[in-house]
N, C-alpha and C positions, 0 to 999 in steps of 0.2 A: 906261540906268542900269546900272552895273556891279553884280555880285553882292554885293560887300561893302556897297555903298550900299543895295541891296534888303534885305539881312539887317538892317542897322542901322535902317532905317526901319520894317521889319516888326516887329522886336523892340520898338521904342519904341511903335508903334501898338498892338500886342497888350497891352503892359504898361499903357498909359494907358486902353485900353478896359476893362480890369479894375479901373481905379481904383487901381492899385498904384504905390507909390513905388519908387525904386531899392532901398531897404532891404527893402521887402516882397518884391520879386522875388528879391532875394538870399536872404532867409529861406526862401522856397518852393523855390528851386533849389539852394541850397548853393554858388552862384557868388558871389564877392565883389562888393559894391556897386561898388567901383572898377573891376573888370573889366567889369561890365555897362555902366557909364558909358563906358568906353573903347570898347567895341564899338559902342554907340549913336552915339558921336562919330567912328567909323571910325578910331580911333587904335590898335586892336588887331585882329589876325586870330585869331579863336577856333579852337580845335581841334574836331574832330568830337565828342569826348566832352563838351566844355563846351557846345557847341550843343545836344547831345542833352539835357543837364540843363535848359537853358533851355526847350527845346521841351516837355519833359515837364511842367515847372512851369506852363507856359502852356496845357497840354492840346492841343497841336498836334503834327503830325509835323515832322521836319526839313524836309520839302518845304514845309510851311506857313510856315516861316521864310524859305524861299528864293523865295517867290512873293508877289505883291501881292494886292489885294482880289479879290473874286469876278469871274470871267471870264464871257464870254458862254456860254450853254448849249451851243452847238455850236462847237467850236473844234478846229483842227488844230495839233498841236505839231510844227513843222518842226525837223528835226535841227539846222540851223545857228542856230536861235533858242532852243534849250532852255537854260535857266539851268544853269551849271556852277559848282561851288565846289571849291577844292582846300584840303585840310587842310595848314596850314603845317608841321605837325610830322612827318607821315608821307608826304606827297605823294599821299595818297588823293584820287581825283577822283570827285566825285558830280555826276551829270547828271540833272536832273528831266526824265523822258521824258513824263510825263503833262502835259496842257495846264496851264500855270501859271495861278494865280489862285484865291484862296480856300482854304477848307478843305473837303476832300472825304472821303468814307469810304474811298477807295482811291487810292494813289499808286504809280506805277511809276518806279523809279529805276535808272539804269545806273551801275555802280561799276567803276573801275579801281583795283586795289590793287597797288602795286609789290611786287616780290620782296622778301621779308624783312619787310615792313611788318606792323604789328599795331595794330588799333584796338579800344579797350576802351570799352564802354558800360555804364553803371549800369542796374539794373533800372528800368523805367518804372512810374509809378503810373497813368498814363493807359491806358485799355483798348485797346491795339494788339497786333496779331500781324503777323508777316511771313513771307513765303515767299522763299527764296533759290534762284535757278537759276544754277548755274555754267555759263558759256558756254565759257570757255577758261582754262587754267592749273590751279592747285591752290588749294584753300581749306580751311582748318581753322576750324571754328566751335567755340567752347567756350561752352556754355549751362549756367549754374548748376553749373559744374564738370564737365559731361559733354562730352567732345570728339567732334566729328563730322568725318570727312574727306570732302570732296566732290571728285568728278572731273567733267570736262565732261559735261553732260547731267543730272547729279544735281540733285535739288531737295529742299529740306526746308522744313517749316513749323515756326515756333516762336513762342510767346507772348513778349512783351517784359517779363514780370514777374520775370525773373531777370537777373543780370549776364551779359553776353555779350561775347565777343571774336571778331573777325574777324582771321584771320592767314593770310598767304600764305607757305607754307613752300617754294614752288617757286622756280625760277630766272628765270621771266618774270612779266610782269604777269598777275594774275588778273582776268578780265573776268566780271562777273556782274550779274544783274538782281535787284532786291529789289522785291517787291510788299508794300506796307505797307497794312494794312486796319484800320480802327477796328472792334474787336470789339463786338458787341452782345449784351447779356444775352438769353437765350431768353425771359425774362419781360418784357423791355423792348425790343421790336423797334424798328428805325430809325424816327425821326419821332414816337415816342410819348414824351411827357415822363415823367421819373422822379419 
């Protein structure tokens, strides 16, 4: 199954599991009902920012929209089988490195951001944080209005509770890893109901 079909099916499954209509998901995400319907019918290719809004409303990571239901406990993620998705607006390429399947506390994602590209994400309401490790190229992150310049080998940690922008000011593609982790309240450790 191609990645657009996986995203479409996963979006519809997550929406219906919550008992939400298209209108309810539109209200929670700020994405129009018409666009959500077009994504679910594979008539539109969503941008990274739009997918991020949908994922946040559904309380999953972007990787949670790119992979199917729960996978076996022990699984190897082979490079040639890792799901990839390309943002139609910027050419940004996102590859899910972690074994696909289900919603986990941590996901590893490899990103290729073309020269001059800029991807903007709204603040998330779901409790996630991420670490970004630049492998090659240049990367400028703007988090809540504060700009951070990364060089190869640099790593930063950032909560996702503020608007953030990934920008490649360099001449070549920026290659980086993102580790997304569900943040847990110190008063509510993993696995303990709230």
